[in-house]
C-alpha positions, 0 to 999 in steps of 0.5 A: 500500500505504501509503495502505491501511495509513493508511486502516485505522489511520484507521478505528480512530480516526475517531470520536474524531477527529470528536468532537475536531473538535467540542470547541471548538464546533459545526461542519459536515461540510466544516469537520470534513473540512478540520480533519482534512486540516489536521491531516495526516490526509488528505482524508476524503470525505463518503462516509466522514465522514457515516456517522460523523456519523450513527453518532455522532448515533444513539449520542447523542454529537453532536446535528445541526441543519439550518440553511438557508443565507443564500446557498447550500445549507443545512448540518447543524451538529453539536455534542457532547453531554455524553455525547459529551464524556465518551466523548471523554475516556474513549476518548481516554485509552484510545487514548493508552495504546494509542498509547504501548504501540505506540510503546514497542514500536516504539522498542524495535526489536521486542525483548521 
């Protein structure tokens, strides 16, 4: 039950979390998934992550570029666009405001 709840919460912010993984520079799917796991968000499987990356790319928030691998399979690298940076800034602020409201309500013990 707790895993289902956590999954629902994650769905609401996964786009922002993926964008935040690209703020320092380009990356590819496995590295993004690894960074999210290291941040304590659990393992994000490719079947969840790649549709998010595709959606962000279609929205013009990231640009993907396939590169052939020197010793292995090629990878698709993603980087933020200027529009993606702006979106991340605006939506991060909105999320943090929402988080603060939820936290304040929970800290008040559910009282009005």
